[in-house]
N, C-alpha and C positions, 0 to 999 in steps of 0.2 A: 687764518683768520685774522683779519685787521684788528687794529685798535680802534676804539670808539671815539668818534669826533663829535664833540659835543661844544655847544656855546651856550652856557647859561649863566649869567652872572650879574645883575646889576638892577634893582628896582624895588618899588614898595612892596610890603606884604599883602598879600591877597587874601588869606584867609588863615585861621587857626584853628585846628580841629582837634578836640579833645578825644583820645580813644582810651578810655580809662576802664580797667577792670575792678576799681575800687573806689574810695573816697579820694577826691583831688587834693585835699591838704596833706597827704602824707610825704614825710621827708624823703629825699631821695637815698639816705641813709638806711631806710627801713629794710630789715633783712630777716625779720622772723618769718616763720612759715605761714602765719595767718595775715600778713601784710605784704603788699607789693610795692616795690620802690618805684617811686616816680622819675621818669628821666623823660627829657624833650628833646626833639629832632627837628631839624630843618631840612626840608626838601625842595626840589623845584617844580614849575609847573608843568614839567614833561614827565620823563620817566625816571629822574634820580631817586624817587621815592618808591620804586618797585617793590623792593624787599621789606621796608619799612610799613607799606599798607598792607602786604601780605601778611607780615608777623602779626600785624595789629587784627586783622579782619579774619584770619583762619586760625587763630588761638595760639602762635608761637610765642608771644611775649606774655600770654597769661601762663603758659605751660612753664615758662622761667621767671615768673614772679616779678614781671616788670609791667608798670602801668605807664605807657606810651602816651604822650602829647607830642602830635605832629602838626607842624606849622609850616604852611606851603608859601613860597616865595616865587618871583617869576624867575629869578636865577638863583644857581647855587650859590655863588657867591655873596649875594645877600644874606644867605643862611649862615655862610661863614662868618660875616660881620655881625649878625645877631649873636652869634657864639661867642665872639670876642667882646662883646658889651654885656654879656652875661643873659642875655634873653633865651637862650636855648643851650643844652648841654653838649648835645654833638650835632653833625650834619653831614651833608653829602653834597658834593662839589667836584669839578674837574680839577686835574692837576695843575693847570697854569694859575688858576686863581688861588687855589690852595698854597702853592709854594710862594706866590708873592707874599702872604700873610704868614708863612711858617717862620719867618725870621722874627716874630714878635716873642717867640719862646712860649705861647700860649696855645699851640696846636699840636696834637699828636696825630699821625696818619697810623689807622689801625688796619686798613684793608683796600683792596680794590673790589669796587662793587659793580663797575659797569665796563665793558669792553666791546669793540666793535666787529662786526661780521658784514658789514658793507657800509655804504654812505649815509651819514647822519644829516650832513648839511649838504647843500647842491649851491653852486654860484650861478646865480640868475643875472643876467646881462641884458642890456637894452640893445636894440638893433645897431648893428654897425660894429660890433664888439665881436670879433670870431676868433680871437687868441689871447692868450694873455698878455702878449707885448702890446695889444690894442690898449690896455688898462692904463698906459702912460698917459697923464694929463686929465685923468677922470676923477670923479666925484665918488666914492664908495661908501657904502653904510657898513658900521660895525658896531661892537659893544666893547669899549675899550676896557682893558684890564681883564679881559675874559678869554675863554677858549676861542672865541670868534676871533679875537685879534690875533691869537697865536696862528690860526688857521690862514689868515690872510698874510701874516708877515712870511710864513714858510712858503706860501703859494707865490708870492712876489719874487722871494729870493728864488724859486723853481724856475721862474719864466725870465730872469734876469731884468726885472723892473723895479727900480730903486724906490724907496718907501716915500724918499722926498720928491718923487715926481708924481705922487698921487694924492688926493685930499681925502681925508676920512672925516666922517660925519658921524658922531655917536649917538646911538638910539637906545631905549630901554626896551625894545620889544622886536621881534621880527616882524610883527604886524605892522609898527611903526615904519620899518623900512620898506614894506609892500607899500604903504600909502605914499611915502616919498618918491618910490619909483614911479607910482602912478602920477604923480604932480612933476615928475621930470628933474626931480631935486637931486638924485643921485642916478649913477650909471648902472650900479651893480652891487650885489650884497649876497653873502652867504645865507640861506634862509634854510629853515628846517621845520618839521611837522608840517601841519596844515597850510603854514605859509608859503610853502613851495608850490601849492597848487594855485593858490591866490596869486603869488608872482607870476605864474606862467600864463595867467588870464589876461596879464596886461599885453596888448597889441605888440608885435615885434619881440618880444622877450624870448630867451631861451636858456636851457642849461648849458654850461661852459664846461664844468668839470664838477666831479663829486669829491668831497673831501678825502676819501680813502684813495684817490689815486694821486694825492699830493705828496712828493717825499718829503719825508720827516715830519708829516703835519699829525702824527698820531697823538691822540690824546686818551687817556683813562680816567675814570671818575672814581672817586675815594670815599671812604668814610672817614672823617676827622672827629675828633673829640677834643673839648677844653682839658688843657694838660692838669688844671688845677682839679676839675671835677674828676678826672682819672685819678688823680692821686688820692684824692679823699674818698672816691666812691668806687674803687677798683672793682670789688664783687659786682656792683651793680652793672659795670660797664662789661665784666664779662659775661654776665648771664644775658645782657643785651646782644652781645655779639653773638652767644650761642643760638639766640632766637633768630637773629638775622641769617645764620648759617642754615638753619631749619628752613627758613623761608626761601632761599636760595634753592634748596633741593627741593622744594615744592614748586617752585617756578618752572623748573626743568619738564616736569612732566604734566603741568597744569597750567599751561600758558592762558587758556580760556579764561579760567577763574582768576588767575594772576592779573590779567587783563581788566578785568571786570572791577576786582578790587583797587587798582591804579586808577581807573576811569572815574570810578565814584569819589575817591580821595580828592584827585585835582579837577574834578567837575569837568570832564573831558567826555567824548565819545567813546564806547567801548572799542569800535574799530580804529580809532585813533591810537588807542592804547595798544591794541593788537599789532598795529603797524610799526611799532618801535622793535618788535621782536625780528623784524626783518634787517635791521641795522645794529643791535643790540643784543650781548648776552649778559647775565645778571649774576656772576658769581660772588662768592666771599672767598677771596684768597691774596696772597701777597707773595709773589715770585722773586727771583733773582733778577729776571728779566724786567719786571715792572720796576723794581727798585733801581735798576739801571737806568729804565726809561725816565724816570723822575729825575735822576743826576743829570741826565742828557737835556732836559727841560729846563733845568735850573741853570745849567750852563750856558743855554741859550739866552734865558733872562738876563743873566750877567752880562753877557757880551752885548745885549743889545740896551743895557742900561737900566732895564726893568727891575732887576735885583741890583741893590747898591752894594752888598757885598756877598762872598760866596756861603751858601747854605750848606752846614752840616747836617747831612740826611740821618747820620746815626743818632742824632739828638731829637730828631723829628718823627722817624718812624719807630712804633712799638708794637712788635708783633705778638706780644704776649697773650692779650685776650685771645687772638685769632688761634695761636697755636694751642691753647688751652681747650679750645671748641672743636678745633679741625685741624689737628696736626699735619695731617697729609696736604692741606690746602696753603702751607707755608714752606717755602724753600729758600728763606733768607736767613 
């Protein structure tokens, strides 16, 4: 099973969805049996919110006495930034962007929430590009500071093309990259979701490679929480994680309903939501291999000047809430 290859990280909020079992004015610290604790989550506009929407719609949050507010952003990193500015308490984002921001001391990583079973993104290129080596001198679409950038850097490394020999143009969505390819402004881009089909409708375009075939380009997605919120409301976080574990278990045997929950939450077609299962699995786990992967990604970021100083993962990862909810899902 491959790792998840995702790229979502940088644009304005699309919509805020309140999914509350009780009154909205409750304090997050509410813990009596008669009142549910309010906790807010950021998700992205693809499938990062799978467990959150299932837990909200299928009663898992209510079971664990949590009032969830789910806010949808274009990319996961926008949600992490929203968390860092106090707009939400927790979020779901890919490793690349989460680790960039973990050095602030305000982020705790609680669990891996998405891993890959196939290609999530595909490199769509214009006519005349038949191999990775042909990208030298080309203009390429990306989303800087995101897992998309990580995928690009690892791919260029794997085909021996220097980063300095290509020109990256930053975009806020995959659909903007499609539009740029139609206009001839860029020569290639890693696209995902429905944008892949749209990119392939452009005359002369083709798939050069899927991200699951790129050495070292593995990406996992994570649940992160504001460290101060965790410190002040650990019981609330523990119960929220337990609800998400229940949701993850539900998803394994109820993919059709889970896809409907996700589609409703992000305003997508149900089939598009179902398609994510061909590339992703949605565990709530934290393994030694995943923590080693995070260490490897952080080392890559440091080597490439993306991180300015080494990151101490021991101070960033907190397995406590997940270990309490599902001990067998934690091997660190």
